[in-house]
C-alpha positions, 0 to 999 in steps of 0.5 A: 462554466468550469470543466472537472478533470479527474486527477492523474494516477502517476503523480503520487508520494509515499511517506513512511513516518519515522523511517527515512527522509530520503527522496528515494524512499518517497518515490515508487513506481506503483502502489496497490492494495488501497481497498477495503472489503466488508465481509458478511455472514449468511443467516438462514431464516427458518421457513424462508427458503428463497434467500439467506440474509447477509449481515456485515461482520467486519472490514478486510484490507488487503496487503499494500504493494509498493514497487520501485527501481531498486535503491541500494542505500535505503532506510526503508530496506533496512527496516524491511531487513530487520523484520525479515532477517531478525524478526524485529517488527516495528510497525509504522504509519505511512501516508500515500499522497495523490498530488496535483500539478503543483506538488500539493496533495489532492487526496491522502491515505493514512495507512495505520500500523504497517509492517513488511511481510514480503520483499522481492527483486524482479528477475535478473536476465542478461537477455533484457535491458531493464531496470531492477524492480523491488517489491515491498509488501506490507500488512496494515490494520486499516487506512483512513482517507483524509 
């Protein structure tokens, strides 16, 4: 009898199609925003006062938030700076891969038509000894699970 062990969430990789092949642009501390909501519309039926009917309308995807230790020479940050500083948006597709112990993908999320909407750096403080963390927030159309 085999025992199933759920995968760990700390072994993953993010790949941006056509931006960079640097290992530092694949490694992130955290990824959040891989979720989907279905928006509904309420409809009141005449004569029925106990409830309102709810109908599915469309899906809604929140922004994808990526965090990592700051990288000073990054093609990914150059892509973000082009969007933020020059208002040149070049949407790309990316994949988030949850990996097993052999670095093979267990689950892959294909994120479609992503572009940067926010870039931030953690607070700098001479009173603390910690890494500088940069946060990249991306808007995207949808994702598919492979």
